[in-house]
C-alpha positions as CSV (number, residue, x, y, z in Angstrom):
1,M,-6.7,52.0,38.2
2,R,-7.9,48.8,40.0
3,I,-10.6,47.0,38.1
4,L,-13.1,44.3,39.1
5,F,-14.3,42.5,36.0
6,L,-17.7,40.9,35.7
7,G,-19.7,39.4,32.9
8,A,-18.0,37.5,30.1
9,R,-14.9,35.6,31.3
10,I,-11.5,37.4,30.7
11,A,-9.7,34.1,30.1
12,P,-10.3,30.3,30.1
13,H,-9.4,28.5,33.3
14,P,-5.8,27.4,33.1
15,D,-6.1,24.2,35.0
16,P,-5.6,21.3,32.5
17,K,-7.2,18.9,35.0
18,L,-10.6,20.4,34.6
19,T,-13.2,18.3,32.9
20,F,-14.8,19.4,29.6
21,E,-17.9,20.2,31.5
22,Q,-16.1,22.5,33.9
23,R,-14.2,24.3,31.2
24,F,-17.3,24.7,29.1
25,A,-19.3,26.1,32.1
26,A,-16.5,28.6,32.7
27,T,-17.1,30.1,29.3
28,G,-20.7,30.8,30.2
29,A,-21.7,27.8,28.0
30,N,-20.5,29.4,24.8
31,T,-16.8,29.6,23.8
32,G,-17.6,32.7,21.8
33,N,-18.0,34.6,25.0
34,L,-14.2,34.4,25.5
35,L,-13.8,36.9,22.7
36,I,-15.9,39.4,24.6
37,G,-14.3,39.3,28.0
38,Q,-10.7,38.6,26.9
39,S,-10.8,41.4,24.3
40,L,-12.0,44.1,26.7
41,F,-9.4,42.8,29.3
42,E,-6.6,43.3,26.7
43,E,-7.9,46.7,25.6
44,L,-7.8,48.3,29.1
45,R,-4.8,49.4,31.2
46,F,-4.9,48.8,34.9
47,D,-2.7,48.3,37.9
48,E,-4.7,45.5,39.5
49,F,-7.6,43.4,38.5
50,E,-9.8,40.5,39.6
51,Y,-12.7,38.7,38.1
52,G,-15.9,37.5,39.7
53,M,-18.2,38.0,42.7
54,S,-16.3,36.2,45.4
55,R,-15.6,39.3,47.5
56,S,-18.1,41.1,49.7
57,A,-19.3,44.6,48.8
58,Q,-17.2,46.1,51.4
59,E,-14.0,44.4,50.1
60,V,-14.9,45.5,46.6
61,D,-15.2,49.1,47.6
62,E,-11.9,48.9,49.5
63,R,-9.9,47.1,46.8
64,F,-11.2,48.4,43.5
65,D,-11.9,51.7,41.7
66,I,-14.4,50.6,39.1
67,I,-16.5,47.6,38.1
68,V,-16.2,46.7,34.4
69,V,-18.9,44.5,32.9
70,S,-18.2,42.7,29.6
71,A,-21.8,42.3,28.4
72,A,-23.5,40.1,25.8
73,N,-27.1,39.7,24.8
74,F,-28.2,40.4,28.4
75,I,-31.5,42.0,27.5
76,F,-33.4,38.8,26.8
77,K,-36.6,37.3,28.2
78,N,-34.9,34.2,29.5
79,F,-32.1,35.9,31.3
80,D,-32.6,37.2,34.9
81,L,-29.8,39.5,35.9
82,G,-31.0,40.1,39.4
83,Y,-27.9,38.5,40.8
84,L,-25.7,41.0,39.1
85,A,-28.0,43.9,40.1
86,D,-27.8,42.8,43.8
87,Y,-24.0,42.5,43.7
88,I,-23.3,45.9,42.0
89,E,-26.0,47.7,44.0
90,A,-24.4,46.6,47.3
91,T,-21.1,48.4,46.3
92,K,-20.5,52.1,45.9
93,L,-18.3,51.9,42.8
94,P,-18.9,53.4,39.3
95,C,-19.4,51.0,36.4
96,L,-18.3,50.6,32.8
97,V,-20.6,48.4,30.8
98,V,-19.5,47.4,27.2
99,G,-21.2,45.4,24.6
100,L,-24.7,45.3,26.1
101,G,-27.2,43.8,23.7
102,A,-30.9,43.1,23.4
103,Q,-32.1,39.9,21.7
104,A,-35.4,39.5,19.9
105,P,-36.5,37.5,16.8
106,A,-36.3,40.5,14.6
107,M,-35.1,44.1,14.5
108,G,-37.9,46.4,15.6
109,D,-39.5,43.9,18.0
110,R,-40.2,45.3,21.4
111,V,-38.1,43.8,24.2
112,T,-40.0,44.7,27.4
113,N,-40.9,41.3,28.8
114,I,-37.6,40.8,30.6
115,P,-37.4,39.7,34.3
116,E,-37.6,42.5,36.9
117,G,-34.1,41.6,38.1
118,S,-32.8,42.5,34.6
119,K,-34.8,45.8,34.6
120,R,-33.2,46.7,37.9
121,F,-29.8,45.8,36.5
122,L,-30.3,48.2,33.6
123,R,-31.3,51.0,36.0
124,I,-28.3,50.5,38.3
125,I,-25.7,50.4,35.5
126,S,-27.3,53.6,34.0
127,D,-27.0,55.3,37.4
128,R,-23.4,54.1,38.0
129,S,-22.1,54.8,34.4
130,K,-21.3,58.0,32.6
131,I,-22.2,56.3,29.3
132,V,-23.4,52.7,28.7
133,G,-21.9,51.0,25.7
134,V,-24.4,49.1,23.7
135,R,-24.0,46.8,20.7
136,G,-26.1,48.6,18.1
137,N,-29.0,51.0,17.4
138,F,-31.6,48.4,18.1
139,T,-30.3,48.0,21.7
140,A,-30.1,51.8,22.1
141,E,-33.8,52.0,21.2
142,V,-34.6,49.2,23.7
143,M,-32.8,51.1,26.4
144,N,-34.9,54.2,25.5
145,D,-38.0,52.1,26.0
146,F,-36.8,51.5,29.6
147,G,-36.2,55.3,30.0
148,I,-32.4,54.9,29.8
149,R,-30.7,57.6,27.6
150,N,-27.1,57.7,28.6
151,V,-26.1,55.2,26.0
152,R,-23.7,55.0,23.1
153,V,-23.5,52.5,20.3
154,T,-20.0,51.0,20.4
155,G,-20.4,47.6,18.9
156,C,-18.8,44.6,20.7
157,P,-15.3,45.0,22.3
158,S,-14.3,41.9,20.4
159,L,-14.2,44.0,17.2
160,Y,-11.3,46.0,18.5
161,R,-9.1,43.2,19.8
162,T,-6.5,43.9,17.1
163,L,-5.4,47.1,19.0
164,K,-4.7,48.6,15.5
165,R,-7.0,51.1,13.9
166,D,-6.4,49.8,10.4
167,L,-7.6,46.3,9.7
168,K,-7.1,44.8,6.2
169,I,-9.0,41.8,5.0
170,K,-7.6,39.4,2.4
171,R,-9.9,39.2,-0.6
172,P,-11.2,35.7,-1.2
173,D,-9.9,34.2,-4.4
174,T,-12.9,32.4,-5.7
175,S,-11.3,31.3,-9.0
176,G,-10.0,28.1,-7.4
177,P,-10.6,26.0,-4.4
178,L,-11.2,27.8,-1.1
179,K,-10.0,26.5,2.3
180,V,-13.2,27.1,4.2
181,S,-14.0,27.1,8.0
182,M,-17.7,26.8,8.8
183,N,-19.8,27.4,11.9
184,G,-23.5,27.3,12.7
185,S,-26.2,28.0,15.3
186,R,-28.1,24.7,14.9
187,N,-29.4,24.8,18.5
188,V,-30.9,28.3,18.5
189,F,-32.8,28.6,15.3
190,S,-36.1,28.8,17.3
191,H,-35.1,32.3,18.3
192,S,-35.1,33.5,14.7
193,A,-37.7,35.7,13.1
194,N,-38.2,32.9,10.6
195,P,-37.5,29.6,12.5
196,E,-38.2,27.4,9.5
197,A,-35.8,29.3,7.2
198,A,-33.2,29.3,9.9
199,R,-33.6,25.5,10.4
200,R,-33.3,24.9,6.7
201,I,-30.1,27.0,6.4
202,E,-28.5,25.5,9.5
203,A,-29.3,22.0,8.1
204,D,-27.8,23.0,4.7
205,L,-24.6,24.3,6.5
206,L,-24.2,21.0,8.3
207,K,-24.8,18.9,5.1
208,L,-22.4,21.1,3.1
209,S,-19.6,20.8,5.7
210,I,-20.1,17.0,5.6
211,A,-20.1,16.8,1.8
212,E,-17.1,19.0,1.4
213,G,-15.2,18.0,4.5
214,Y,-15.0,21.5,5.8
215,C,-13.9,22.1,9.3
216,Y,-16.8,23.1,11.5
217,V,-16.2,25.2,14.7
218,L,-18.4,24.4,17.7
219,Q,-19.2,27.0,20.3
220,N,-22.1,25.7,22.4
221,E,-23.4,22.7,20.5
222,N,-23.1,20.3,23.5
223,P,-24.1,17.0,21.8
224,E,-21.6,17.6,19.0
225,M,-18.9,18.5,21.6
226,Q,-19.7,15.3,23.4
227,I,-19.2,13.3,20.1
228,L,-16.0,15.2,19.4
229,L,-14.4,14.7,22.9
230,S,-16.0,11.6,24.2
231,S,-14.5,8.1,24.5
232,D,-18.0,6.7,24.7
233,G,-18.9,3.7,22.6
234,E,-20.0,4.0,19.0
235,E,-23.6,3.3,19.9
236,T,-23.8,6.3,22.2
237,N,-22.4,8.7,19.6
238,L,-24.8,7.3,17.0
239,E,-27.7,8.0,19.3
240,R,-26.5,11.6,19.8
241,A,-26.2,12.0,16.0
242,K,-29.7,10.5,15.4
243,A,-31.3,13.0,17.8
244,I,-29.5,15.9,16.0
245,I,-30.5,14.6,12.5
246,R,-34.1,14.2,13.6
247,S,-34.4,17.7,15.1
248,M,-32.8,19.2,11.9
249,R,-34.8,16.9,9.5
250,M,-31.6,16.1,7.6
251,D,-31.1,13.3,5.2
252,V,-27.7,12.3,6.6
253,S,-26.3,9.0,7.8
254,P,-25.7,9.0,11.6
255,S,-22.4,7.3,11.1
256,D,-21.3,9.9,8.5
257,F,-22.3,12.6,10.9
258,V,-20.3,11.1,13.8
259,T,-17.3,10.6,11.5
260,H,-17.5,14.2,10.3
261,I,-17.6,15.7,13.8
262,K,-14.7,13.4,14.9
263,E,-12.5,14.4,12.0
264,N,-13.6,18.0,11.2
265,G,-15.1,19.3,14.4
266,R,-13.1,22.0,16.2
267,L,-13.5,23.4,19.7
268,F,-11.4,26.1,21.4
269,F,-11.0,27.2,25.0
270,D,-7.9,29.3,24.2
271,L,-8.1,32.3,21.9
272,A,-4.5,32.1,20.8
273,R,-5.1,28.6,19.4
274,W,-8.3,29.8,17.8
275,D,-6.5,32.7,16.2
276,E,-3.8,30.3,14.9
277,Y,-6.4,27.9,13.5
278,I,-8.5,30.5,11.6
279,S,-5.5,32.3,10.2
280,A,-4.8,29.2,8.1
281,F,-8.1,29.5,6.1
282,D,-9.1,31.4,3.0
283,Y,-12.7,32.1,4.2
284,S,-15.0,31.7,7.2
285,F,-18.7,31.3,6.8
286,G,-21.7,30.6,9.0
287,S,-24.2,32.0,11.5
288,R,-22.0,32.4,14.5
289,F,-21.1,36.1,15.0
290,H,-18.0,35.6,17.0
291,G,-17.0,32.5,15.1
292,N,-16.7,34.7,12.0
293,L,-15.5,37.9,13.8
294,I,-12.4,36.1,15.0
295,A,-11.6,35.4,11.3
296,L,-12.0,39.1,10.3
297,T,-9.8,40.3,13.2
298,N,-7.1,38.0,11.8
299,G,-7.5,39.4,8.3
300,V,-9.5,36.4,7.0
301,P,-12.6,37.2,4.9
302,A,-15.9,36.1,6.5
303,T,-19.6,36.3,5.9
304,I,-22.2,36.0,8.7
305,I,-25.6,34.5,8.1
306,T,-28.0,36.6,10.2
307,H,-31.0,35.1,11.8
308,D,-32.2,37.3,14.6
309,S,-32.0,40.9,15.9
310,R,-28.7,40.2,17.7
311,T,-26.7,39.1,14.6
312,T,-28.5,41.6,12.3
313,E,-27.8,44.5,14.7
314,M,-24.1,43.9,15.1
315,T,-23.4,43.1,11.4
316,E,-25.2,46.2,10.2
317,F,-23.6,48.6,12.6
318,M,-20.1,47.2,12.0
319,R,-20.7,46.7,8.3
320,I,-19.6,43.1,8.4
321,P,-20.5,41.2,5.2
322,H,-23.8,39.3,5.9
323,I,-26.8,37.7,4.4
324,S,-30.2,36.8,6.1
325,V,-31.4,33.3,6.3
326,E,-34.5,34.5,4.5
327,D,-32.4,35.6,1.5
328,I,-30.6,32.3,0.9
329,E,-32.2,29.9,-1.5
330,Y,-29.1,27.7,-1.9
331,V,-25.8,27.8,0.0
332,D,-23.2,28.7,-2.6
333,V,-20.1,29.5,-0.7
334,K,-18.1,31.1,-3.5
335,E,-21.1,33.2,-4.6
336,I,-21.6,34.5,-1.1
337,A,-17.9,35.1,-0.6
338,R,-17.7,37.2,-3.8
339,A,-20.6,39.3,-2.6
340,G,-18.8,40.5,0.6
341,D,-18.0,44.2,0.7
342,Y,-14.8,44.2,2.6
343,E,-13.9,47.8,1.6
344,A,-16.9,49.1,3.4
345,F,-16.0,47.1,6.5
346,E,-12.4,48.3,6.5
347,Q,-13.3,52.0,6.1
348,N,-15.9,51.7,8.9
349,Y,-13.5,49.8,11.1
350,S,-11.1,52.8,11.6
351,I,-14.0,55.1,12.4
352,L,-15.5,52.7,15.0
353,Y,-12.1,52.0,16.4
354,D,-11.5,55.7,17.2
355,R,-15.0,56.1,18.6
356,F,-14.5,53.1,20.9
357,A,-11.2,54.5,22.2
358,D,-13.0,57.9,22.8
359,F,-15.8,56.1,24.7
360,L,-13.3,54.4,27.0
361,S,-11.5,57.7,27.6
362,E,-14.8,59.5,28.4
363,N,-15.5,56.8,31.0
364,G,-12.1,57.5,32.7
365,L,-10.4,54.3,31.6
366,D,-6.9,54.1,30.3
367,H,-6.6,51.8,27.3
368,N,-4.3,50.3,24.6
369,L,-6.1,51.5,21.5
370,G,-3.6,54.1,20.6
371,K,-3.9,57.8,19.9
372,L,-7.2,59.1,18.8
373,Q,-7.6,60.6,15.4
374,V,-8.6,64.3,15.3
375,G,-12.4,64.6,14.9
376,A,-13.0,60.9,15.3
377,A,-15.5,61.1,18.1
378,D,-18.2,63.2,16.4
379,D,-21.7,63.5,17.6
380,S,-23.0,60.7,15.4
381,S,-21.3,58.2,17.6
382,S,-23.8,58.9,20.4
383,V,-27.3,57.7,20.5
384,R,-29.3,59.8,22.8
385,A,-33.1,59.4,22.8
386,S,-35.1,62.5,23.0
């Protein structure tokens, strides 16, 4: 099998001479995307592969057997996927699309006001795929709104990156101090169903991480990344901090904010280093889906704060411990850690793992997910609109 990968990157660019801006752009402006592309890449078996759209349609048809798209929240009003539609349509190859998601402020919201290029992309991948893998039931319903019914809810490929059907989570010991890694979505709270609640919680997360000295993982917060990595003078960083503090309406000293990011901010362009980092913690907490999923796939307990349809859809389908921004009055890390139902997550994980392996096999892909369990791929794994 010869695969052309598109969508989320399969690996960070190895050239150490690249600037931060170049490395960040290569992730699709969010380091969490690395988990999507790299996970699917490691889950599949193939003889040859390539990533990207550098080749002509004729070359693609000659050199490859299938186009594999590692998808994210592609069905979104601000994303025009016409360029992907043009490229795939010009070829004659079948497709495998995994992890396709719709994004809206809340579950149940209609997502029909997307660009025409994106609508065309959905039609093309439906025509070229036996089954389209979507993130959750909400996205399956959105696809039905567009008349696309050959879908299956598979979750995100990053969930199965362990390549083991049994995943055990260490239970957090809340009787003593917890070594906590935090993350947040400070710059996207406006997408939430309740922007004010999301802003308040994101501000509380930042203030808590400063007060407790918790490490805080950055994924696409560019100003904080600039503070962390820059050699700019103190005044420039203070101005960056002031802008963040104003937007979040936080009662925090700019100098304390800069010091916190410099000392406790973390940024990863390499999944192996991210795995190593998170494995040293007792608990991960925050509003980043992939920032917490990487903890769970390393056996570290984690809770995701949900704030929009995207995070709610995936946590509910995968049964990941979660709590909505609207249900948090006060951020008590130990209380939230104790509430996590890791047994439900572990039991569900094995079922979803087998279903995902079956999904790949049905699409004609060899994979590294091991032997399927008898009866694992039952009818309930499919979502087919009537």
